[in-house]
C-alpha positions as CSV (number, residue, x, y, z in Angstrom):
1,M,49.0,153.5,171.7
2,A,50.5,156.4,174.6
3,A,53.1,157.1,172.2
4,A,51.1,157.9,169.1
5,R,49.3,160.9,171.3
6,A,50.2,164.4,171.3
7,Y,49.3,166.8,173.7
8,E,45.7,168.2,173.7
9,N,45.4,171.2,176.2
10,L,48.5,173.9,175.5
11,K,48.8,177.1,176.9
12,L,51.1,179.8,175.3
13,H,52.9,181.8,177.7
14,I,54.6,185.3,175.8
15,T,57.8,187.0,177.0
16,P,59.9,189.6,175.2
17,E,62.7,186.9,174.9
18,K,60.8,183.7,174.7
19,F,57.8,181.7,174.0
20,Y,56.7,179.2,176.2
21,V,54.1,176.2,175.1
22,E,52.6,174.7,178.6
23,A,51.5,171.4,178.1
24,C,48.6,170.9,180.6
25,D,47.3,167.5,180.0
26,D,46.8,165.5,183.4
27,G,50.3,164.4,184.6
28,A,52.3,166.7,181.9
29,D,55.1,169.1,183.4
30,D,56.6,169.6,179.5
31,V,57.2,173.1,178.3
32,L,58.1,173.6,175.0
33,T,60.4,176.8,174.8
34,I,61.4,178.9,171.9
35,D,63.7,181.2,172.0
36,R,62.7,184.2,169.7
37,V,66.9,185.6,169.2
38,S,68.5,182.4,168.4
39,T,65.2,180.5,167.6
40,E,66.3,177.4,169.3
41,V,63.6,175.2,170.3
42,T,64.1,173.3,173.7
43,L,62.5,171.1,176.1
44,T,62.0,172.7,179.9
45,V,59.6,172.4,183.0
46,K,56.5,174.5,184.3
47,K,58.8,176.4,186.9
48,E,61.0,177.9,183.9
49,I,57.9,179.6,182.8
50,P,58.1,183.7,183.8
51,P,55.3,185.2,185.8
52,S,55.3,188.1,184.0
53,A,54.9,186.3,181.0
54,V,51.2,186.9,178.6
55,T,49.4,183.7,178.9
56,K,46.4,182.4,176.2
57,Q,45.2,179.1,175.5
58,I,45.8,177.0,172.3
59,F,44.8,174.5,170.7
60,G,47.9,173.2,168.8
61,I,51.1,174.4,167.0
62,L,50.9,174.3,162.9
63,G,54.7,174.6,162.8
64,T,57.2,177.7,161.9
65,I,58.1,179.7,159.1
66,R,60.7,182.0,157.9
67,L,60.0,185.1,156.0
68,V,61.5,188.6,155.3
69,A,61.5,189.9,159.0
70,G,62.9,186.4,160.3
71,T,60.9,183.7,161.8
72,Y,57.1,183.1,162.4
73,L,55.0,180.7,164.8
74,I,51.8,179.5,163.4
75,I,49.4,178.3,166.4
76,I,45.8,177.1,166.2
77,T,43.6,179.2,168.2
78,K,40.2,178.2,167.8
79,K,38.9,174.4,167.3
80,R,35.2,172.9,166.6
81,K,34.6,169.1,167.3
82,V,34.0,167.2,164.3
83,G,32.7,164.1,166.2
84,E,34.4,161.1,167.4
85,F,36.4,158.0,165.8
86,F,36.5,154.9,167.4
87,N,36.7,157.1,170.5
88,H,39.0,159.4,169.5
89,V,38.3,163.1,168.7
90,V,38.4,165.0,165.4
91,W,39.1,168.5,165.4
92,K,38.7,171.3,162.7
93,A,41.1,174.3,163.0
94,T,39.0,177.0,162.2
95,D,41.3,180.3,163.4
96,F,45.0,180.3,163.5
97,D,47.7,183.2,164.8
98,I,50.9,184.4,163.0
99,L,53.5,185.6,165.7
100,S,56.7,187.2,164.9
101,Y,59.8,186.3,166.9
102,K,61.5,189.4,166.0
103,K,60.1,192.3,168.3
104,T,60.6,194.9,166.0
105,I,61.0,195.4,162.2
106,L,62.4,198.6,162.6
107,H,65.4,196.8,160.5
108,L,63.2,196.3,157.3
109,T,63.5,198.7,154.6
110,D,60.2,199.9,152.9
111,I,60.2,197.6,150.0
112,Q,61.0,194.4,152.3
113,L,58.1,195.8,154.9
114,Q,55.9,195.7,151.4
115,D,57.2,191.7,151.0
116,N,56.9,190.9,154.3
117,K,53.2,192.2,154.2
118,V,52.7,190.4,150.9
119,F,54.1,187.2,152.3
120,L,52.0,187.8,155.6
121,A,48.9,187.9,153.4
122,M,49.6,184.7,151.4
123,L,49.9,182.8,154.8
124,S,46.5,184.2,155.9
125,H,45.1,183.3,152.8
126,V,45.9,179.6,152.9
127,L,44.9,179.4,156.7
128,S,41.2,181.1,155.5
129,V,40.4,178.4,153.0
130,D,37.9,176.2,154.9
131,G,39.6,172.3,155.7
132,F,42.1,171.9,158.4
133,Y,41.6,168.6,160.5
134,F,43.7,167.0,163.0
135,S,43.2,164.4,165.9
136,T,45.8,164.7,168.7
137,T,45.1,160.7,169.3
138,Y,44.2,159.6,166.2
139,D,46.3,158.9,162.7
140,L,44.0,160.7,160.5
141,T,46.2,160.7,157.3
142,H,45.9,157.1,157.0
143,T,42.9,154.4,155.8
144,L,41.7,151.7,158.2
145,Q,43.2,149.2,155.9
146,R,46.8,151.0,156.3
147,L,46.3,150.9,159.6
148,A,45.6,147.5,160.0
149,N,48.7,146.5,158.3
150,T,51.0,147.9,160.4
151,S,53.7,146.5,162.8
152,P,54.1,147.0,166.4
153,E,56.9,149.5,166.2
154,F,54.7,151.6,163.7
155,Q,51.8,151.9,166.9
156,E,54.7,153.1,169.3
157,M,55.7,155.8,166.7
158,S,54.8,159.6,167.6
159,L,51.5,160.8,165.4
160,L,54.1,163.3,162.9
161,E,56.8,160.3,162.4
162,R,53.8,157.5,161.3
163,A,51.9,160.3,159.0
164,D,51.8,159.8,156.0
165,P,53.5,162.8,154.3
166,R,51.0,162.9,151.3
167,F,48.5,164.5,153.4
168,V,50.3,166.6,156.2
169,W,49.7,170.2,155.1
170,N,52.0,171.5,157.7
171,G,54.8,169.1,156.8
172,H,57.3,171.8,156.2
173,L,56.3,173.8,159.1
174,L,57.0,171.5,161.2
175,R,60.4,170.5,159.9
176,E,62.1,171.7,163.2
177,F,60.1,169.6,165.4
178,A,60.5,166.5,163.5
179,A,64.1,166.5,163.9
180,Q,63.9,166.5,167.5
181,P,61.7,163.5,168.8
182,E,61.7,165.2,172.2
183,L,59.2,167.7,170.4
184,H,56.8,165.3,168.6
185,R,54.0,165.6,171.6
186,F,53.7,169.1,171.0
187,A,53.9,168.6,166.9
188,I,50.1,168.0,165.4
189,P,50.1,166.7,161.7
190,V,46.8,168.4,160.1
191,M,45.6,167.2,156.9
192,H,43.7,169.3,154.5
193,G,40.2,168.2,152.9
194,F,36.7,167.1,154.4
195,V,35.5,165.2,157.5
196,I,32.1,164.4,158.0
197,M,30.8,161.7,160.8
198,H,27.3,161.0,161.7
199,S,25.3,158.5,163.8
200,C,22.8,157.3,161.4
201,S,20.0,154.6,162.2
202,I,18.4,151.9,159.9
203,N,15.9,149.4,161.1
204,G,16.3,150.5,164.5
205,K,19.9,150.0,164.0
206,R,22.5,152.5,165.0
207,F,25.9,152.9,163.4
208,D,28.7,155.4,162.4
209,W,29.0,156.7,159.0
210,I,32.2,158.8,157.9
211,L,33.8,160.4,154.8
212,I,37.1,161.8,155.0
213,S,38.8,163.2,151.9
214,R,42.6,163.4,152.0
215,R,43.8,166.2,149.8
216,S,47.7,165.6,148.9
217,C,50.1,168.4,149.6
218,F,52.5,167.0,146.5
219,R,51.6,168.9,143.5
220,A,49.1,171.0,145.2
221,G,47.9,174.1,143.9
222,V,45.1,176.2,141.9
223,R,43.0,174.8,138.5
224,Y,45.0,176.1,135.9
225,Y,48.5,176.6,137.3
226,V,48.8,173.0,138.2
227,R,47.7,170.1,135.8
228,G,49.2,166.5,134.9
229,I,51.9,165.5,136.7
230,D,55.4,166.1,138.4
231,S,58.5,164.3,137.3
232,E,58.5,162.4,140.5
233,G,54.6,161.1,139.5
234,H,52.3,163.1,141.9
235,A,49.3,163.9,140.1
236,A,47.9,167.5,140.4
237,N,44.3,167.9,142.8
238,F,45.2,164.3,144.4
239,V,42.5,163.4,146.4
240,E,42.1,159.8,148.6
241,T,38.4,159.6,149.8
242,E,37.3,157.1,152.3
243,Q,33.7,156.3,153.7
244,I,33.8,154.4,156.7
245,V,31.2,152.3,158.5
246,H,31.5,151.3,161.7
247,Y,28.8,149.3,163.8
248,N,28.8,147.3,166.7
249,G,32.5,147.4,166.8
250,S,32.8,146.2,163.3
251,K,34.4,148.7,161.0
252,A,34.2,148.7,157.4
253,S,36.0,150.9,154.7
254,F,35.9,152.1,151.0
255,V,38.7,154.1,149.2
256,Q,38.6,155.9,146.0
257,T,41.1,158.2,144.4
258,R,41.0,161.5,142.1
259,G,43.7,162.8,140.4
260,S,44.7,164.7,137.3
261,I,45.5,163.1,134.2
262,P,48.9,161.6,134.8
263,F,50.9,163.0,132.3
264,F,52.4,166.3,131.2
265,W,49.9,168.6,130.2
266,S,48.9,172.5,131.1
267,Q,46.1,173.9,130.5
268,R,47.4,178.0,131.4
269,P,44.8,180.8,131.8
270,N,44.6,183.3,128.8
271,L,41.4,185.3,129.4
272,K,39.5,182.7,127.0
273,Y,36.3,181.2,129.0
274,K,38.2,177.6,128.4
275,P,41.8,177.7,127.6
276,K,43.1,174.6,125.0
277,P,45.0,172.0,127.0
278,Q,48.5,171.5,125.5
279,I,50.0,168.5,126.0
280,S,53.8,168.5,126.3
281,K,55.9,167.6,123.3
282,T,59.3,168.2,124.7
283,V,59.4,165.3,127.5
284,N,59.0,161.8,128.1
285,H,55.7,160.9,129.1
286,M,56.0,157.2,129.8
287,D,58.7,158.1,132.5
288,G,56.4,160.1,135.1
289,F,53.5,158.1,134.3
290,Q,55.2,154.9,135.2
291,R,56.2,156.2,138.3
292,H,52.6,157.7,139.4
293,F,51.1,154.2,138.9
294,D,54.0,152.2,140.2
295,S,53.4,154.4,143.6
296,Q,49.5,154.0,143.2
297,I,49.8,149.7,143.0
298,I,51.8,149.9,146.2
299,S,49.5,152.2,148.1
300,Y,46.3,150.7,147.0
301,G,46.6,147.6,144.9
302,K,44.9,147.2,141.3
303,Q,44.0,150.2,139.7
304,M,40.5,151.0,137.7
305,I,40.9,154.5,135.8
306,V,37.5,155.9,135.1
307,N,38.3,159.0,132.8
308,L,35.3,161.0,132.4
309,V,36.5,163.6,129.7
310,N,34.7,164.7,126.7
311,Q,35.4,162.4,123.7
312,K,35.4,165.5,121.2
313,G,36.8,168.8,121.0
314,S,39.7,170.2,123.2
315,E,39.5,167.4,125.8
316,K,39.3,164.6,123.0
317,P,43.4,164.2,122.7
318,L,44.0,164.4,126.7
319,E,41.5,161.1,126.5
320,Q,43.5,159.3,123.4
321,T,46.8,160.2,124.9
322,F,45.6,158.4,128.0
323,A,44.4,155.3,127.0
324,N,47.1,155.2,124.6
325,M,49.4,155.4,127.5
326,V,48.1,152.6,129.4
327,N,48.2,150.6,126.7
328,S,51.8,150.9,126.4
329,L,52.4,150.7,130.0
330,G,50.9,147.1,129.6
331,N,50.4,146.4,133.1
332,G,47.6,144.0,134.0
333,M,47.1,145.9,137.5
334,V,45.8,149.1,135.5
335,R,43.0,148.9,133.5
336,Y,41.2,151.6,131.9
337,I,37.4,153.1,130.9
338,A,36.3,156.2,129.3
339,F,33.0,157.5,129.8
340,D,31.9,160.8,128.2
341,F,29.9,162.2,131.1
342,H,28.9,165.4,129.1
343,K,27.7,163.3,126.0
344,E,26.0,160.7,128.0
345,C,24.2,162.6,130.6
346,S,23.2,165.8,128.1
347,H,19.6,167.1,128.2
348,M,19.4,166.2,132.0
349,R,19.6,162.2,131.0
350,W,21.4,161.5,134.5
351,D,20.1,158.1,134.5
352,R,22.3,157.3,132.1
353,L,25.1,157.1,135.3
354,Q,23.8,153.5,135.3
355,I,25.7,152.6,131.9
356,L,29.0,153.2,133.8
357,L,27.8,151.8,137.1
358,D,27.1,148.2,135.3
359,Q,30.0,148.3,133.2
360,L,32.0,148.8,136.5
361,A,30.2,146.6,138.7
362,E,32.3,143.4,138.1
363,Q,35.2,145.2,138.8
364,Q,33.8,146.7,141.9
365,D,32.9,143.5,143.4
366,E,36.3,142.0,142.7
367,F,38.1,144.9,144.6
368,G,35.8,144.9,147.3
369,Y,36.2,146.8,150.4
370,F,38.2,146.4,154.0
371,L,36.2,144.8,157.2
372,V,37.4,143.9,160.3
373,D,35.2,142.4,163.2
374,S,35.0,143.7,166.7
375,D,37.8,141.5,168.1
376,G,39.9,143.2,165.3
377,K,40.4,140.3,163.0
378,V,40.5,141.1,159.4
379,L,37.7,139.7,157.3
380,M,38.2,141.6,154.0
381,Q,40.9,143.9,152.2
382,Q,40.1,145.9,149.7
383,E,42.3,144.2,146.4
384,G,42.2,147.6,144.6
385,T,40.8,151.1,143.8
386,F,39.0,153.2,141.6
387,R,41.0,156.5,140.4
388,S,38.5,158.5,138.6
389,N,39.3,161.9,137.0
390,C,37.7,164.6,134.8
391,M,39.6,167.5,133.7
392,D,39.1,168.9,137.1
393,C,38.7,166.3,139.4
394,L,36.1,168.0,140.9
395,D,32.4,168.6,139.8
396,R,31.9,164.8,137.4
397,T,34.2,163.1,139.4
398,N,32.4,163.6,143.0
399,V,29.0,162.2,140.9
400,I,30.8,159.3,139.9
401,Q,32.3,158.6,143.4
402,S,29.1,159.0,145.5
403,L,27.7,156.6,143.3
404,L,30.3,154.1,143.7
405,A,30.4,154.4,147.7
406,R,26.9,154.0,147.7
407,R,26.9,150.4,145.8
408,S,29.7,149.3,148.1
409,L,27.8,151.0,151.5
410,Q,24.9,148.7,150.0
411,A,27.2,145.6,150.3
412,Q,28.8,146.7,153.3
413,L,25.1,147.5,155.5
414,Q,24.2,144.3,154.3
415,R,27.1,141.9,155.2
416,L,27.0,144.0,158.6
417,G,23.5,143.0,159.3
418,V,22.2,147.0,159.2
419,L,20.2,146.2,155.9
420,H,17.8,143.2,155.5
421,V,18.0,141.0,152.2
422,G,16.4,143.0,149.3
423,Q,16.4,146.2,151.0
424,R,18.0,149.0,149.2
425,I,19.5,152.4,150.7
426,E,17.8,154.4,148.1
427,E,14.4,153.8,150.2
428,Q,16.0,154.7,153.4
429,A,14.7,158.4,152.8
430,E,16.1,159.8,156.2
431,F,19.6,158.1,155.3
432,E,19.8,158.9,151.8
433,K,18.8,162.5,152.2
434,L,22.0,162.8,154.8
435,Y,24.1,160.4,152.2
436,K,23.5,162.4,149.5
437,N,24.3,166.2,151.3
438,A,27.1,164.8,152.8
439,W,28.6,163.6,149.3
440,A,27.9,167.2,147.8
441,D,29.6,168.8,151.0
442,N,32.3,167.2,150.2
443,A,32.2,168.1,146.4
444,N,32.2,171.7,147.6
445,A,34.9,171.4,150.2
446,C,37.3,170.2,147.3
447,A,36.2,172.5,144.6
448,K,36.8,175.3,147.1
449,Q,40.4,174.5,148.1
450,Y,41.2,173.9,144.1
451,A,38.8,175.7,141.7
452,G,38.0,178.6,144.3
453,T,34.4,178.2,144.4
454,G,31.8,175.5,145.4
455,A,31.1,172.6,143.2
456,L,29.1,172.4,139.9
457,K,26.3,169.7,139.7
458,T,25.6,169.3,143.4
459,D,22.1,169.4,143.0
460,Y,22.2,166.1,141.3
461,T,24.2,164.8,144.2
462,R,21.9,166.3,146.9
463,T,18.7,165.2,145.1
464,G,19.3,162.8,142.2
465,K,18.0,165.4,140.3
466,R,19.0,167.9,137.8
467,T,17.5,170.9,138.7
468,Q,17.3,174.7,136.8
469,W,18.1,176.4,139.7
470,G,21.0,174.0,139.9
471,L,21.9,174.9,136.4
472,L,21.7,178.9,137.5
473,M,24.0,177.8,140.2
474,D,26.4,176.3,138.2
475,G,26.3,179.4,135.9
476,W,27.1,181.9,138.5
477,N,29.9,179.1,140.2
478,S,31.2,178.9,137.0
479,L,31.5,183.1,136.3
480,I,33.4,183.6,139.3
481,R,35.6,180.7,138.8
482,Y,36.8,182.6,135.3
483,Y,37.3,185.7,137.3
484,K,39.2,183.5,140.1
485,N,41.4,181.8,137.6
486,N,42.2,184.7,135.6
487,F,42.8,187.4,138.0
488,S,43.4,186.1,141.7
489,D,44.7,182.7,140.9
490,G,48.2,183.8,140.3
491,F,48.1,184.9,144.3
492,R,46.4,182.0,145.2
493,Q,49.1,179.7,143.7
494,D,52.1,181.7,145.4
495,A,50.4,181.3,148.9
496,I,50.2,177.5,148.2
497,D,53.8,177.4,147.3
498,L,55.2,179.5,150.0
499,F,52.9,177.7,153.0
500,L,54.1,173.9,151.6
501,G,57.9,174.9,151.4
502,N,58.2,174.9,147.5
503,Y,59.2,178.6,147.7
504,S,61.4,179.6,150.8
505,V,62.1,183.4,151.6
506,D,65.7,184.4,151.7
507,E,66.0,187.1,154.2
508,V,69.6,188.1,152.4
509,D,67.9,188.0,148.6
510,S,67.9,191.8,147.9
511,V,65.8,191.2,144.8
512,S,62.3,189.6,145.6
513,P,60.2,187.4,143.0
514,L,57.1,189.7,143.9
515,H,58.6,192.6,141.8
516,V,57.5,192.1,138.4
517,H,58.1,195.0,136.4
518,K,55.0,195.0,134.0
519,D,55.0,196.7,130.5
520,W,53.0,200.3,129.9
521,K,50.4,198.2,127.8
522,F,49.1,196.4,130.8
523,L,47.5,199.5,132.3
524,A,47.2,201.6,129.0
525,L,45.1,198.9,127.0
526,P,42.4,198.2,129.8
527,I,41.9,202.3,130.5
528,I,41.7,202.4,126.4
529,M,39.2,200.1,126.2
530,V,37.3,201.3,129.1
531,V,37.2,205.0,127.8
532,A,36.3,203.7,124.1
533,F,33.5,201.8,125.4
534,S,32.0,204.9,127.7
535,M,32.4,206.9,124.6
536,C,30.6,204.6,122.5
537,I,27.9,204.6,125.0
538,I,27.9,208.2,125.7
539,C,27.6,208.8,121.8
540,L,24.5,206.8,121.6
541,L,22.7,208.2,124.3
542,M,23.6,212.0,123.3
543,A,23.0,212.1,119.5
544,G,24.6,214.7,117.0
545,D,23.1,217.1,114.8
546,T,22.6,214.4,112.4
547,W,22.4,210.6,112.4
548,T,25.6,210.1,110.3
549,E,27.3,212.1,112.9
550,T,26.2,210.3,115.5
551,L,26.7,206.9,112.9
552,A,30.1,208.0,112.6
553,Y,31.3,208.4,116.1
554,V,29.6,205.2,117.8
555,V,31.7,203.4,115.0
556,F,34.6,205.2,115.5
557,W,34.7,204.8,119.6
558,G,32.9,200.9,118.8
559,S,35.9,200.4,116.6
560,A,38.3,201.4,119.2
561,S,36.6,199.4,122.1
562,F,36.7,196.3,120.4
563,G,40.0,197.1,118.7
564,T,41.5,197.0,121.7
565,L,39.7,194.2,123.5
566,A,40.8,191.9,120.5
567,I,44.6,193.1,121.2
568,I,44.1,192.3,125.0
569,L,42.6,188.6,124.3
570,Y,45.2,188.1,121.7
571,N,47.7,189.1,124.4
572,G,45.6,187.0,127.0
573,K,48.2,185.3,128.8
574,D,50.4,188.5,129.7
575,F,46.9,190.2,131.3
576,V,46.5,187.2,134.0
577,D,47.6,187.0,137.3
578,A,50.5,184.6,137.1
579,P,52.4,183.2,139.9
580,K,55.3,184.6,140.8
581,L,57.3,182.4,143.2
582,V,57.5,179.0,141.7
583,Q,57.4,179.2,137.8
584,K,59.6,176.7,136.2
585,E,58.1,173.8,138.2
586,K,54.4,174.7,137.3
587,M,55.2,174.9,133.5
588,D,55.5,171.0,133.3
C-alpha cells in the first residue's frame, strides 16, 4: 500500500524565482521545485531550499492553471477532518490559495488585466462551492467493490494513476504532475460531492455508517446550461452515491447512480419560471444513448432506470422518448420504470412512494449489495444499480435513493447481526434521525453544486413527513434558483468550464470571449420598464385634478411598463446571463 500514498505534511517555501514544496512526512527528503520563470517542475532535496524563503504550511497541491497573466499554482491552505475510513483519514478541503508564478503583471494591458481578474474570480467561485474531499492514503474515487476487484499492480499505483478520472475534479490542474511519475506523491486527487461518516450503535453494537456522493467532472455544469448527454455518452449531473457499513471488520456497500435523461435535449433559461425542454431533432440520439448505457453496464452491471419525471405537460415528451429508446435499445441488461412522482405524491400523499418501492423490491433483491468479511473474502457482489433521475436529478431523485438505500441497509444490518430478526431500522429512533439528516444533507450538497441552492423536499427526507414550513422553504429556494438560473449561471458555467479545462486561456489571443457586445435594448428596455412602472405608481399616489386625468396617466404608464415587460419576456433568451467560454458543446 506504500505506493498508493501521497505526502500528508507539506510546507511551501516561496522565493522570487521558485516555489519549493517540502514533504515533511517521517523519513521524507523530497522537495518539489517549481521554477516561476520557466514553469519547469522538478524534484530536489531539502538542503536546496534557501533560508531566505518565506514559509507557510499547506495541506496539498490542487494543481496549476494558465491564465492571461501566466501560470498559477493552486494550493489547499485549510482542511477539516471528516472521519476515518478503515484507518484512513478523509479530509475536506475548506480553503485554497491561488499563487501567481509571475512577480509582476505590469506587462499586461488594461483589458488583459480585467480579463485576468475575471478568470481569477471564476476559479475562486468554483473553490468556494462546498464539497472538495481527499485522502492521502485511500482511493476515494472508487467503490469498495471496484477496489476489491483490482490486481496487485493496481494496488502498487499512485493515488493519481489509479483514481477514476470521472471523479477527479483537479485532473486537468494536475496534468503536468500526471506526466511525471516521480511527482505523484505530491499530487492529491480531489473529488467533489459529499462525504459523511458516523459511528452508530444499535442493540449495543457499534458500527460505522458512511455515505459518499461522487460528482462526475464529465459534462459538469449548472442546471439549465447542461442537460442530457454529450457525444461521448456522458450524462449531465451524473453522481455515484455509495452507502457503506463497517462492522467487526466486515464491510457492506450499496451503490446507486443519478444522471440527466441520456439523450440530446436542452432547457435554456429564458426568464420564464420553467423553460420548455427541447429535444434535439437534428442528431442521432441512439448513438450517445448506447454509449452511455454501454459504459454504465461495464461500470455497474445491470441497469434499472427509475424515471421520476411528470407524465403530462412539458416533461411528458422526455418520458416518452426515454421509454421508446430503452425499447429500441433492446438490451436485457437495461430495464425501465416510470413513476410520476408529483402526481402520485400530490396533496401530501407521500406514503404512496411505497408503491414504487414495492415495484422495485424484486429487482433490488436480485441486484443485492457488496459484502466482504473481516478476512477480506468477498461473500457477495452487487450485480446491478438503480439509475434514478427526475429533471434535475436532485430533489425527487434523492428522496427515492434514500428509501432504496434504507431497504438495502436493513438487509445488510440483519446479515451482519446488528439487527435482530424482525427488527426494523425505522424503529431505531436515534439511528433513523441520523440517517434521514445525512441523506437530506447529501441532497443539499448536490443541489448547491448544480442548482446553486439547497435541495427541495428535504423536510420529507429529514422527518418522513411533508410540512408547511418545508413547502415555504421550497418556495424560497425555488425563487433563489430562478434568480441564479437566469442572472448568474452563465458565470457559474464558465467558471466550471475553466476549472475543468473545457476552456483553456490563450495568453497570445488578443480577442477574449469575455467581451460580448450587448445591443442597446439590453440596457434601454429594463430602464424604460422601471421608469414607466415607477411613474404608474406615482400617478396612483398623486392624483391629478380629475379622476379621468389620473386614469389616463395610469393607463399610459401602465401600458408602457407592461408593453416593455412583454418585449423583454419575448426576447427572454437574450436577457439572461449566458456562458461565454464554451457555447457549442453546451448546445448539444
